[in-house]
N, C-alpha and C positions, 0 to 999 in steps of 0.2 A: 677268348684267351684265359689262362690260368694265374691267379692273381699273383703278381711280382714276376710273372715270366719277362723278359722285354716285347716290345709288340715288334711285329713281322717286316717284314721289311716288304714295298712294294710287289716286289713279284714274287713274295712267296704267299702274301694274300689274294693277289691273282689266283695261285696257280689252286691254293689248297678251295678255293670257290670257284671252281672251272672259268675265269672270267679274265677280259681283258680289255685293254682302254681302248673304250668309244673316241674314233676321231672325230665322228659328226659333230658330240657334245665338248668336245675340245679336251678332253682329259688326257690333262699329265700329272702323275703326280709325285710328292717330291718327298725323298723319304730318309733327306739328308739331319741327321740328328741337331746340329749347330745351328742350322737356318732353321731348322722349327721351334728351336728352344729361342732363337732372338724374335722373330713373329709371334710367340707365346710370349715372350716378355714387353714387348712392346703393345701388344691386346689385355694384358691382363697383367698391370707393375703391382697387383695385389693380391693375395687370399680373398676369395669369394666375390670378388668380382663376375657382376653379369657379362655370359660374351655368348655372342650369336656370330656359328660358327654358318656361312654361305657357303656349300657345296661340299658336304663332308667328309667325302670318297670316301676312300676307307680306313678315315680314321685317325693318322699319322699328323696330324697337326691338333684331332681332340684329343690326343693319350697327353700332348706335349701340356696344352691348355688342363688338363685336369690334376697333374702333377703339381701345379702353381697354384692349386686348390681354386681356377675359377669355377663357376657354377654355368658350361654350358648347354645351350641350345643348338644342338646340330638338325641343319636346314639342308638336304640334300632330296632333290626331284628324280633319282634314277632308282628302280627300284630294285635295283642288283644292289645297289651300292646299297641302299637305307635296309637292304637284307645282312649286306657286313656287318654295319655298325650296330645294326640290331643283334646278332651272333657275338662279336669279338665285345663290345662296349656293357651289352645289357642296361641296365637301369641307372647306370655312373651320368649318363646324359637324358635329356630331353631331345628326344627325335622327334621332327617335323619335316612332313613329305610334302615341299610346298617348292615352288619357282620362286629360287630368289627374288627377282626382281617386282616380286608379287606380295611381299608380305606386310605383313600386318606391321610393324616396328614398338609403336605406342601399343598392343594387344601387346606384344611378349617383354615390352617396359613394366607396363604396369602386374603383368604375372612374377615380372622379375621380383618385383615391392613388395607384392605380397610375401612372395617365396623366401625375403631378406630374413637373418636372423638377427637381432627383430622385424616385423616388417617394417616395413617406413610409406609416407605418405606417397613417395615416387619415389622410383628409380631409373637411371638412361645406362643404358647398355652401351657395351663395345661390339662395334660391327666388326669382325674377319674370316677373310677367305682367299682360295687360290681363284681370280675368277678369268673366267677363257673368253679371250676375245671380244667374242660378238658379242656377250651380256654384259660388257664393262658397262658401255650408255647409259643400258635402261638402268642397270642396278647403280648406278653414282644418280640415276636421273629421280629414282625410285627414294633414294638415302638422302639430296636432297628433300623432295615433298615432306617427310618424318625428320630432320634434322633437329628438332628438339626432343628427342626422343634419348637421340645417341650421346656420347658423351667423346667418342675414337674412333676412328674407320683403322683397321690397319690390312692394306692389301696388293698381294701377290698381281701383278700384273707383267705384260712386254713392258721392257725397258723403254720402246720412245714412246708409250702412250704414256705411262708414270711421269716423264720425262715434260709430255705434254702437259700434267697435272700441274706440277712444280716449277712451270718455267715463270719466266720472271716477264714483266711487260717489256716492251720493245724487243721480244726476241719472234723468229719465225718460229717457234711451239705455243707461244700464246696464241690460244685460242677460245673456244666456247665453257668448255668448263674448267680451265684455268680460271677463267674470272669467278663462274658459278658458286666452286668449292675454296678456292681463297676465299672471297667475301665472305665465308662460314664460317674456317678457318684456318689453322697453319699448319701449309702440308711441305713434306721434306721425305725424298727421297733416303731410305737409309742403309741398303746394301743392293750390290748389285751381285745374280743369282745365273751361272753358267747352265745352259742344257744343259749340263753331264748328268747338276743335281734333280733330274726327273724321269720315268720313266713313261714313256716313251722317253727320247728326249725332244721340246720342240727346235726347231729350226735358229730361233731369236733369244737375245739374253733377257730375264725378268728384274725385275729390281722392285724391292719389299717400298713400301708407298707407307708413311705414316698421315695423318689429317686426322690432328687435335682440334677440336669444337669448340667453340667460342660465342658470346654473342656478336653481330655485327657488328661495326662501330655506326651504321647508321641505319636506319628503319627503311624498307619500301612500303610503300604505298600499295601497289599492285606488282607481286612477284610473278603474275602471268606476264605482264606489259614488261615488265624489266627482264624477262628474260627474251621476248620478244626485242626486244630495244639491241640485246647485246647480239642476237642470232643474227638478228641484220647485219649487226659492225661489221662481224666477221663472217659473213655472207659474201661481200664484195669488201675486202682488205686491203687495194688500194685506194680507193675514195677515199674521201673524210668524212668524218662520223655524221656529219649534219650531213653528205648528199646521200651519203647510203644511206640514214635516215626519211627523206624525201625519197628515194627510188620504192623504199619497202613503203612506205604510207604511215609510217608512222608515229611522226612527227605531227603532232596537232599544233594550228596555224598559232594560237593562242601561245602557246612555249616560246616563241618563234624570238622574240622579243628578251625574255630573261635566260636563252640559254649566252652558257659559259663560253666566251669565243675559244677557248680551250676545247671545246666538242666540236666548234664549225671546224677549225683546223686539222687536228689530230685523226689520226687514224685509229682503226681498232686493236691494231699491234702495238699501239704504242701510249695507247690512255689506260691510266692505271686505277684497278678497282674501285677505291675512291671517287677519282673522278664522275664514273658510270655511275655512281649512284649518287652522286649530288645532282647529274643529267636527271635521273632517273624521277629521284623528287622534284626538282624543280618545274616536270614537264604534267605537272600535279596527274596527275594519270586519273582517268576517269572510269572505272570496274564497266559500268555500261557500255563505253566502248570498246571496248579490248575484245579479241576475237582468241577464242584457247591457245593455248602453244602445244605445237604438235613437238611431239618427240621425234629427234632424229638420233634415231641407232645408229648413224657412221660420223657424228659432227663430235667425236671424240678432243 
């Protein structure tokens, strides 16, 4: 890229480098500058903010983040896209060729703290990206596992997925990731993005989702069992939570006497995050009896 020259469109960059969007990778490149600027503003409100961009692709969001003065770590596992980023943006970014669902966000946060001017003992990073549908759940679970290192997340997602993540209790869209994400963050849909904004255009609308992380209202004694509790509740939506937990063999006998009545009579769909947390604490979870949480990539 020639300094000062406008960044080329997705079509022009693909032609320049002799590439095509890979359907099997879920590649749809966003080239609308107005939408890109909105995403960059949400991800990097201040100059100097450290931002990790997942799936940087051809670099169109990357250059908008750089224009805002962000310190950008661009993550890309497609070697062809990594070559484009290296040629077009060079040392303006830190390029990491890795799987976005297996990133060490803590390590990146520590590197951001060291690279700050002046260096700081700790730093939190913003995470941003245009996520393919099939990678949304793995990336979100990985993010939630490392949430202490993240200040905010801004994702471009399929509209239906974004609406589930931002759903209110009692609605049909309220689900496992709604509970887990909203326990940790204030979640909002910032704008709808039509298919025509992408190359190639997807078949459905997309949405820009913003999650601003904050301390959880209540602590969880055993996060892995809390996730199992939530998964069990939503695995049998029509049952009351009491019956669903007994069917999944999660409930401990000692917890039954202290279980709130709301848990016994509510379904997962109608239960609010704070109620779920209260029950998780009331169960007096024992680490020794917990079984590993199995991440379900389809359970958005």
